[in-house]
C-alpha positions in Angstrom: -23.9 -23.5 -37.1 -26.4 -22.0 -34.8 -25.7 -18.6 -33.3 -26.0 -18.1 -29.5 -28.9 -16.1 -28.0 -26.4 -13.2 -27.5 -25.8 -12.9 -31.3 -26.9 -9.5 -32.5 -29.2 -9.5 -35.5 -28.4 -7.5 -38.6 -31.2 -5.1 -37.7 -29.7 -4.4 -34.3 -26.2 -3.8 -35.7 -27.6 -1.5 -38.4 -29.4 0.5 -35.8 -26.2 0.9 -33.8 -24.3 1.9 -36.9 -26.9 4.5 -37.9 -26.9 5.9 -34.3 -23.1 6.2 -34.4 -23.3 7.9 -37.8 -25.8 10.4 -36.6 -23.8 11.1 -33.4 -20.7 11.8 -35.4 -18.7 8.8 -34.2 -17.4 7.8 -37.6 -15.1 5.0 -36.4 -17.8 3.2 -34.5 -20.2 3.7 -37.5 -17.7 2.2 -39.9 -17.0 -0.8 -37.6 -20.8 -1.3 -37.1 -21.6 -1.1 -40.8 -18.8 -3.7 -41.5 -20.2 -5.9 -38.7 -23.7 -5.6 -40.2 -22.4 -6.5 -43.7 -20.5 -9.5 -42.4 -23.7 -10.9 -41.0 -25.4 -11.0 -44.4 -25.4 -13.6 -47.1 -25.7 -12.8 -50.8 -29.5 -13.0 -50.7 -29.8 -10.7 -47.6 -27.4 -8.2 -49.1 -29.6 -7.8 -52.2 -32.8 -7.4 -50.0 -31.1 -4.8 -47.8 -29.8 -2.7 -50.8 -33.4 -2.3 -52.0 -34.3 -0.6 -48.7 -31.2 1.6 -48.1 -31.7 5.3 -48.6 -30.3 6.5 -51.9 -27.7 8.8 -50.3 -26.1 5.8 -48.6 -26.3 3.4 -51.5 -22.7 3.9 -52.8 -21.2 3.9 -49.3 -23.1 0.8 -48.2 -22.4 -1.0 -51.5 -18.7 -0.4 -50.9 -18.9 -1.8 -47.4 -20.7 -4.9 -48.6 -18.0 -5.4 -51.3 -15.3 -5.1 -48.5 -17.2 -7.6 -46.4 -17.4 -10.1 -49.2 -13.7 -9.8 -49.9 -12.9 -10.3 -46.2 -15.2 -13.3 -46.0 -13.5 -15.0 -48.9 -10.2 -15.3 -46.8 -10.5 -17.1 -43.5 -7.5 -15.2 -41.9 -8.9 -11.8 -43.0 -12.3 -12.8 -41.7 -10.9 -13.8 -38.4 -8.9 -10.6 -38.1 -12.0 -8.5 -38.9 -14.1 -10.3 -36.3 -11.3 -9.9 -33.7 -11.1 -6.2 -34.4 -14.9 -5.8 -34.2 -14.9 -7.8 -30.9 -12.4 -5.5 -29.4 -14.4 -2.5 -30.6 -17.6 -3.8 -28.9 -15.6 -4.6 -25.8 -14.6 -0.9 -25.6 -18.2 0.1 -26.3 -19.3 -2.0 -23.3 -21.2 -4.6 -25.3 -19.5 -7.8 -24.0 -22.3 -9.9 -25.5 -21.7 -8.7 -29.0 -17.9 -8.8 -28.5 -18.2 -12.5 -27.4 -20.2 -13.3 -30.5 -17.5 -11.6 -32.7 -14.7 -13.6 -31.0 -16.7 -16.8 -31.5 -17.0 -16.1 -35.2 -13.3 -15.4 -35.4 -12.5 -18.9 -34.1 -15.0 -20.4 -36.6 -13.4 -18.5 -39.5 -9.8 -19.5 -38.5 -10.0 -22.5 -36.1 -6.2 -22.8 -36.1 -5.6 -19.1 -35.1 -4.0 -18.9 -31.7 -4.9 -15.2 -31.4 -8.6 -15.9 -32.2 -8.8 -18.5 -29.4 -6.9 -16.2 -27.1 -9.5 -13.4 -27.6 -12.4 -15.8 -27.1 -10.7 -17.0 -23.9 -10.4 -13.4 -22.6 -14.1 -12.9 -23.3 -15.1 -16.1 -21.5 -13.0 -15.1 -18.5 -14.7 -11.7 -18.4 -18.0 -13.7 -18.2 -16.7 -15.7 -15.3 -16.8 -18.8 -17.4 -13.3 -19.9 -16.2 -13.4 -23.5 -17.5 -14.3 -22.4 -21.0 -11.7 -19.7 -20.9 -9.0 -22.2 -19.8 -9.9 -24.5 -22.7 -9.4 -21.6 -25.1 -6.0 -20.7 -23.7 -4.9 -24.3 -23.7 -5.7 -24.5 -27.4 -4.1 -21.2 -28.1 -0.8 -22.3 -26.4 -0.9 -25.5 -28.4 -1.4 -23.5 -31.7 1.3 -21.0 -30.8 3.5 -22.1 -27.9 5.3 -18.7 -28.0 2.2 -16.6 -27.4 3.0 -15.0 -24.0 -0.4 -13.5 -23.3 -2.1 -16.9 -23.7 0.4 -18.4 -21.2 -0.4 -15.6 -18.7 -4.1 -16.0 -19.1 -3.9 -19.7 -18.7 -2.0 -19.1 -15.5 -4.7 -16.7 -14.4 -7.3 -19.4 -14.9 -5.3 -21.8 -12.8 -4.9 -19.2 -10.1 -8.6 -18.4 -10.1 -9.3 -22.2 -9.7 -6.9 -22.4 -6.8 -4.2 -24.3 -8.7 -1.3 -22.2 -7.5 1.6 -24.3 -8.7 0.2 -24.6 -12.2 -0.4 -20.9 -12.3 3.2 -20.2 -11.3 4.5 -22.5 -14.1 2.4 -20.6 -16.7 3.5 -17.2 -15.4 7.1 -18.3 -15.6 6.6 -19.5 -19.2 5.1 -16.2 -20.1 8.1 -14.4 -18.5 10.5 -16.6 -20.4 8.7 -15.7 -23.7 8.4 -12.0 -22.7 10.8 -10.9 -19.9 9.1 -8.3 -17.7 5.6 -9.3 -18.9 3.6 -6.7 -17.0 0.8 -9.0 -15.9 2.6 -12.3 -15.4 5.3 -10.6 -13.4 2.9 -8.8 -11.3 0.7 -11.8 -10.5 3.7 -14.0 -9.8 5.0 -11.3 -7.4 1.6 -11.3 -5.6 1.8 -15.1 -5.2 5.4 -14.8 -3.8 4.1 -12.2 -1.4 1.3 -14.5 -0.2 4.0 -17.0 0.6 6.0 -14.4 2.4 8.8 -14.6 -0.2 9.4 -10.8 -0.4 12.7 -10.9 -2.1 11.3 -13.1 -4.9 8.3 -10.8 -5.2 10.6 -7.8 -5.4 12.7 -9.4 -8.2 9.5 -10.0 -10.2 8.3 -6.4 -9.8 11.8 -4.9 -10.5 11.8 -6.9 -13.8 8.3 -5.6 -14.7 9.2 -2.0 -13.9 12.4 -2.2 -15.8 10.4 -3.1 -19.0 7.3 -1.0 -18.1 8.5 1.9 -15.8 5.1 3.5 -15.5 3.1 0.3 -14.8 0.9 1.4 -11.9 0.0 -2.0 -10.5 3.6 -3.1 -10.4 4.7 0.2 -8.8 1.9 0.0 -6.2 2.7 -3.6 -5.4 6.4 -2.9 -5.2 5.6 -0.1 -2.7 4.1 -2.7 -0.4 7.2 -4.8 -0.6 9.6 -1.9 -0.1 7.7 -0.5 2.8 7.5 -3.9 4.4 11.3 -4.1 4.0 11.8 -0.7 5.5 13.0 1.0 2.2 10.9 4.1 2.6 12.4 6.5 0.1 11.6 4.5 -3.0 8.6 2.9 -1.2 6.9 6.2 -0.8 7.7 7.2 -4.4 6.1 3.9 -5.7 3.2 4.4 -3.3 2.2 7.6 -5.2 1.0 5.3 -8.0 -1.9 4.2 -5.9 -4.1 6.9 -7.5 -3.6 5.1 -10.9 -4.9 1.8 -9.5 -7.7 1.6 -7.0 -7.4 4.8 -4.8 -9.8 7.6 -5.7 -8.3 11.1 -6.1 -10.6 13.6 -4.5 -9.2 16.8 -6.0 -7.8 17.8 -9.4 -4.2 16.9 -10.0 -3.4 20.5 -11.1 -3.7 21.6 -7.4 -1.7 18.7 -6.0 1.2 19.9 -3.8 4.4 18.5 -5.3 6.9 19.8 -2.7 7.3 23.3 -4.1 7.5 26.1 -1.4 4.1 26.9 0.0 4.9 29.2 3.0 2.3 31.7 1.9 -0.3 29.1 0.6 -3.3 27.4 2.0 -2.8 23.6 2.1 -5.7 21.2 2.3 -4.7 17.8 3.6 -7.5 15.3 3.2 -8.2 11.7 4.2 -8.1 9.1 1.4 -8.5 5.6 2.8 -9.6 4.0 6.1 -10.2 5.4 9.5 -7.0 3.6 10.8 -4.9 5.3 8.1 -6.3 8.7 9.2 -5.5 8.1 12.8 -2.0 6.8 12.0 -0.9 9.6 9.7 -2.6 12.4 11.7 0.5 12.5 13.9 2.3 14.3 11.1 -0.1 17.2 10.9 1.9 19.5 13.2 5.0 18.9 11.1 3.3 19.7 7.8 1.8 22.8 9.4 5.3 24.3 9.5 5.5 24.1 5.7 2.5 26.2 4.7 0.9 29.5 5.5 -2.4 27.9 6.5 -3.4 24.2 7.0 -6.8 22.6 6.8 -7.3 18.9 7.5 -10.4 17.2 6.2 -11.1 13.9 8.0 -13.9 11.4 8.2 -16.9 12.7 10.3 -16.6 10.0 13.0 -13.1 11.2 13.8 -13.9 14.9 13.6 -14.4 15.8 17.3 -11.4 13.7 18.5 -9.0 15.1 15.9 -10.2 18.6 16.6 -9.6 18.2 20.3 -6.2 16.6 19.8 -4.8 19.2 17.3 -6.3 22.5 18.4 -3.8 24.5 16.5 -5.1 23.0 13.2 -8.3 23.8 11.3 -10.1 20.4 11.1 -13.3 19.9 9.0 -15.4 16.9 8.1 -14.4 15.4 4.8 -17.8 16.0 3.3 -17.6 19.8 4.0 -16.7 22.0 1.1 -13.3 23.6 1.3 -13.1 25.8 -1.7 -10.4 28.4 -0.9 -7.3 26.2 -0.7 -4.3 26.7 -3.0 -2.9 23.2 -3.0 -4.0 19.9 -1.7 -2.4 16.7 -0.5 -3.8 13.2 0.2 -2.9 12.3 3.8 -0.8 9.2 3.1 1.4 11.2 0.8 2.9 12.9 3.9 5.5 10.2 4.1 6.9 11.2 0.7 6.5 15.0 1.1 8.1 15.1 4.6 10.9 12.8 3.4 10.3 10.3 6.2 13.0 7.8 5.2 13.9 6.2 8.5 11.7 4.5 11.1 13.0 6.8 13.9 11.1 9.6 12.1 7.7 7.8 12.7 8.0 7.6 16.4 5.6 9.6 18.5 4.4 10.0 22.0 0.6 9.6 22.4 -0.9 12.2 20.2 -4.7 11.7 20.5 -6.5 13.0 23.6 -10.1 13.3 24.8 -11.5 15.2 27.7 -14.5 13.0 27.9 -15.0 10.6 30.8 -16.5 7.2 30.1 -17.1 6.4 33.8 -17.0 2.6 33.4 -18.0 0.6 36.5 -15.1 0.1 39.0 -15.6 -3.3 40.5 -11.9 -4.1 41.0 -11.6 -6.4 38.0 -9.2 -5.7 35.1 -10.9 -4.2 32.1 -10.1 -5.4 28.6 -11.6 -4.1 25.4 -11.8 -6.4 22.3 -12.5 -6.1 18.6 -12.3 -9.1 16.3 -13.3 -7.8 12.9 -12.6 -4.9 10.6 -14.5 -3.4 7.7 -16.2 -6.2 5.8 -15.7 -4.3 2.6 -11.9 -4.1 3.0 -10.2 -6.2 0.3 -8.1 -7.9 2.9 -10.9 -8.5 5.4 -10.6 -12.3 4.9 -7.1 -12.3 6.4 -7.5 -9.4 8.9 -10.8 -10.3 10.6 -11.2 -13.4 12.9 -14.6 -15.2 13.2 -16.1 -14.8 16.7 -16.3 -18.5 17.2 -12.5 -18.7 16.8 -11.7 -15.4 18.6 -13.9 -16.1 21.7 -11.2 -18.3 23.3 -9.4 -15.1 24.2 -12.3 -14.0 26.5 -12.7 -17.3 28.3 -10.8 -16.2 31.4 -12.4 -15.6 34.8 -11.9 -12.5 36.9 -11.7 -10.1 33.9 -14.4 -7.7 32.5 -14.3 -7.9 28.7 -15.8 -5.0 26.9 -17.1 -5.1 23.3 -15.4 -2.4 21.2 -16.7 -3.9 18.0 -19.0 -1.7 16.0 -21.2 -2.3 13.0 -23.0 -5.5 12.0 -20.4 -7.8 13.6 -20.8 -6.3 17.1 -23.6 -8.8 17.8 -21.6 -11.9 16.8 -20.6 -12.4 20.5 -24.1 -12.7 21.8 -24.1 -11.9 25.5 -20.5 -12.9 26.1 -19.1 -9.4 26.5 -20.1 -6.2 28.2 -21.9 -4.2 25.5 -21.0 -0.6 24.7 -22.9 0.0 21.4 -25.4 2.4 23.0 -22.5 4.5 24.3 -20.5 4.9 21.1 -21.5 7.5 18.5 -18.1 8.5 17.3 -14.4 7.9 18.1 -14.4 10.5 20.8 -16.7 8.2 22.7 -14.6 5.1 21.9 -11.5 7.0 23.0 -13.1 7.9 26.4 -13.9 4.2 26.9 -10.4 3.0 25.9 -8.9 5.5 28.4 -10.6 3.5 31.2 -9.3 0.1 30.1 -6.2 -1.8 31.2 -5.6 -3.4 27.8 -7.1 -3.5 24.3 -6.9 -6.7 22.2 -7.9 -6.1 18.5 -7.4 -7.2 15.0 -5.8 -4.7 12.5 -8.5 -2.2 12.4 -9.2 1.4 13.4 -9.6 0.4 17.1 -6.0 -0.7 17.1 -4.7 2.6 15.8 -7.0 4.6 18.2 -5.9 2.7 21.3 -2.3 2.8 20.5 -2.4 6.5 19.5 -3.9 7.2 23.0 -0.9 5.4 24.5 -3.0 2.5 25.8 -1.4 -1.0 26.0 -2.7 -2.5 22.8 -2.3 -6.0 21.4 -2.8 -6.1 17.7 -3.5 -9.4 15.9 -2.1 -9.1 12.4 -2.2 -11.4 9.4 0.8 -13.6 8.3 1.2 -11.2 5.4 0.6 -8.0 7.2 -0.2 -4.5 5.9 3.1 -2.7 5.1 3.2 -0.6 8.3 3.7 -3.6 10.6 6.9 -4.8 8.8 7.9 -8.5 9.2 9.0 -10.8 12.0 8.8 -8.4 15.0 6.4 -8.0 17.9 6.9 -4.3 18.3 6.3 -1.3 16.0 7.9 2.1 15.9 4.5 3.6 15.0 3.1 2.9 18.5 5.4 2.2 21.5 2.5 0.9 23.5 1.6 -1.8 21.0 2.5 -5.4 20.8 2.0 -7.4 17.6 0.8 -11.0 17.5 1.2 -12.5 14.1 -0.9 -15.3 12.5 1.0 -18.3 11.2 1.1 -18.9 7.5 0.8 -22.6 8.3 -1.6 -22.8 11.2 -3.6 -19.5 11.0 -4.9 -17.9 14.1 -5.2 -20.7 16.6 -1.6 -20.7 18.0 -1.7 -16.9 18.1 -4.9 -16.7 20.0 -3.6 -19.3 22.5 -0.5 -17.2 23.1 -2.6 -14.1 23.7 -4.7 -16.0 26.2 -1.5 -17.3 27.9 0.1 -13.9 28.2 -2.9 -11.9 29.3 -2.7 -12.7 33.1 1.0 -11.7 33.2 0.2 -8.4 31.3 -2.5 -7.5 33.8 -0.3 -8.4 36.7 2.2 -5.7 35.7 -0.2 -3.1 34.3 
């Protein structure tokens, strides 16, 4: 049987073992020496023993004897290769790990666990079809292996076979109630179908079995906040730092609601510009809790936030703030301020700018538009609207449409909008422009938060499964009294939504 090109040679594994031995990593050294020994036949063993330093002769001889004993028993050999594969995976050598898992299936072709490990390795290499074949075989060899069922479902989901994926996730959950991965993935699929109660049931089950499972807690936070259950929602939302949100300061200085009347509190941004705008409304409230407050925001927001909250020390996020006593990520204010009812979110316009944009006054209504958010956002595919689809909104006569889009997508519209890119350097400039407009129409991005926080009539186009702050099945939001929500349809996408926006626009301008 021919080894793949990724198969390590005995020389390579010996070198890795010797390096581990010299660095003091005894566990890795032992695993590597065993791997080396398992690669050798009887003739090669004898040749290597002649070259091994005398001080290692007894140790290596013992390892070779162990390898021969293991090789004589297919199940023992398979277990050894699986253990070595896992060790190389941890050591970030997926190529060597894959070779080990392949050898495990050769040693014990009827081992469900061996085929499961090989499938996981194939999946990590984006070889989904090969992975699926391994998991199918594993489930046939052991129909009760829950992890193989889950991973088979994951292959189906990756290939777009949603119903097959659901069936495998359900089988995994039957075999292992509260399976931390199957339950979480099934919940995400339910959320995508707007079945929030079913999603919550799945996540509750996972959390009952695995109370500290960060992805499940983070996902349940999204469901709870969408459903308006803020107390538990904020608590679950704190698990975001154990998933994909970077913590900027050490956990030992995190403010955990203890009295800080004589302390210096640093509140700092953590996610997008829209989040910063939205939660900055709570800065005056948190100021009452501490002796001194410093807020670190993104640099494009610095001048606007400073002007809007003159009583608060505001710095750019990349500036060093070394003298604080405790810190708090901005979006944790919901939890620390115990904001458990929607009425506590309401706010009059709270952003202000003294700058005058001086847009031309030709008697036409002025509408600003933005059709795309950050292309790197994980939900960009559902939040942003291609210009070719969005442009129907601006196909009305007698209105001046201004391009509020920034970044690489600002040029998507060609010459169909009044350009502003040479007038915008930060959000203070954008705010001055928005103040001169009659209406802003935008997807769920920072422009939406900015315009609404200024009190400007703002129409926000949101995905069928929206971000948690927009709740479900309503066209208003307590966060911004001047905002109106237009929701995409799960069945038809944006077309009907954009048609409704275009239909309602003349009436809005008539009464503005």
